N, C-alpha and C positions, 0 to 999 in steps of 0.2 A: 074405507074400501070394503066391498062386499063381493061374494061370489067366488070366481076363480081368476087366476092370472096365468097366462100360458108360458111366460118366459122370464123367470125371476132368477138372478144370480144368487148362488148359495155360498155362504162362507162357513164351512165346518170349523168349529172351534172347540177347545177344551174348556168350555164354559156354557152356562145356560142363561139365555137372555129372557127376561120376563116383560110383559107389557108395562110400559111406563118406567122401566129400569134404565139406568145410565150405564153405558158400556164404552169406555175408552179403548181404542184400538191403535196398534202400530202396524202400518202396512208397508211392506217392502218388496214382496214378490210381485213380479210383473203382472201376473194374471189378476191380482187383487188391486194393483194400481190402476189397471185398465178398467176393472169393475167399478172402482170408486169414481173415476172420471165419467164413466157412462151414467152412473146413478146421479151424480151432481149435475151433469148436463141435462138429463131428462127429468131431474127432480123426482126421482123414484127411489124407494127403499131397496135394500137387498135382504136376503134371508140369512139369519144366523141359526145354525143347528149344532147341537152337541155332536161331537165325533162318535160314531158308533164303532168304527174300526179305522185304523190308520193314524196319521199324525197331521198336525197343522201345517207343517212345512214339507215340501217335496211332492211325492206322488199324491194324486187326489184322494182325499179321505172319504169314507162312506158316512153320510150324515144320518142322524136319527130322522124318523119320519115326520115328527112334529117339531116345529121351531117357531121363531118369532121374527117378524119383520124389524129391521133396524133402519131408522131414519137418521141421516147425517145432519147433525146440528151445527157442527163447526169443524174446522180443520186447520192445520198448519204444517209446515215442513221446516222445523228448526235444525234438523239433522239431514244432511244431503242423502237423498235416496230413501228416506224414511218418512212416510206420511202419517201424521198423528190425527186420528179422527175422534170426535166426540159424538157418539150416537145415542139414540134413545129408542127403547123398544116400542113397537106398535102392536099390530094384531098378531095373534097366533095363527099358524097355518099348518096344513097337512100336505106333505109332498105326495102327489099322485103319480108322477113320472119324472125321471131325470136322465140327463145325458151329460157326458163330460166332453166339453168342446176341445178343439185342437190345442188351445193354450193351457189346458188342464183345469179350467174353471167348470164347476158343476152348475148346470142350469136346469131349472125344474119348472114343471107345471104344478101349480099349487091350488089348493082349496082353502079359502080363508075360513077360520073358525070364528063364530060370533063372539064378540067380547063378553066377558063375564059382567053382568050388571053390578052396579054398586049395591052393597047389602049392609044393613046396619050391623055393627060389631056386637055380637052377643056379650052380655056382661061378664060371663065366665071367662072370656078371653081378654079382659081389660089389661091383664099383666103383659100381654103381647104388645099392645099399643104403648104401654108405659115403657117397655124396653126400647122400642123404636124412638120414643121421645128422648130417652136418655142418650141414645146414639147420636141423634141430631144435635142435642145440646153439647155433646162432648167433642164434636168435630168442627174444626174451623172452616174446612172446605165443604161444599155441598155433597152430601152422601146420596140424597134422593132429590129427584126433580120436584119442584113445587107445581101445584099445591100439595101440601102434606095432608093426607086424609086419614087421620088416626081413628076416625069413627067408622071407616069403611072396611068391612071384613075382607073384601077382595084385595084392596090396596095393602092392608096390613099383612096379609098372607104372602103376597108377592114380595114385599120388601123384607120380611123376615127370612124367607127362603134365600134371598140374595146374600144376606150377611151372615147367616149361621153356617157353621162348618158341617153342613149336610153333604154326604157323598154325592158326587155328580149324578150317578144313576138315580138316586132318590130325588134330586132336584128336577131331573127330567120327568119323573113320574108326577111330581107336584105341579109341573108346568102343564102336563097333560090333563090333570083333573079339571072338571067343570063345576066342582062343588066347593065354594069358598069356605064353608063351615067345616067340611071334612078336612080340607087343607090345614085349617087352623087347629083342628083336633090333633092332627099328626104332629104339627110343629109344637103345640103345647106339651104333648107327651115327650117330645125330644128335649124340650127345655126342663121339664120336671126330672127326667132321668139324669140330667147333667147338673142338677142342683142350681139351675139359673133362675128358677122360680120355685116357690114353695108348693109342695104337692097338695092338691085339694082334697 
């Protein structure tokens, strides 16, 4: 997708979705059930944004300006009235304008942000890729969608941000960055400060 989209449903959440990231969701509010049906019927994504103010449930929350499209990969309803979704992050976007519809769903006109190009992982950040490889080897279930690109600075930065205990506000700022090397520098320092990798 390129350019702009005039009417995209927005799901404000207490999490940050990154391009290529996996995000399971439990949907039970009527507005989001209807949103899910609409997206599946039209084979279109919805937008996921970190909540700027408000809560996930109840009154419409105010979303951050920059979010990520979520593509529905699979769904089931094992529990009556609760829809389980498996989604994957697509392109980042910037909200240009938004309205709250009668059912409480935020709908927005968005501008799509060009995807960050793949970039060779600088050798000084090899420890970051090694950490991700350990995570993949340690988990029986899929943590990251394939293909795994341990040699791609953009992919490594996104995946590290997802799994590290970085404050949500910081994750949001890392999503907004367009510089994969700067993102890795920030994450590398975070790991050093917590003794997860040896200081260089």
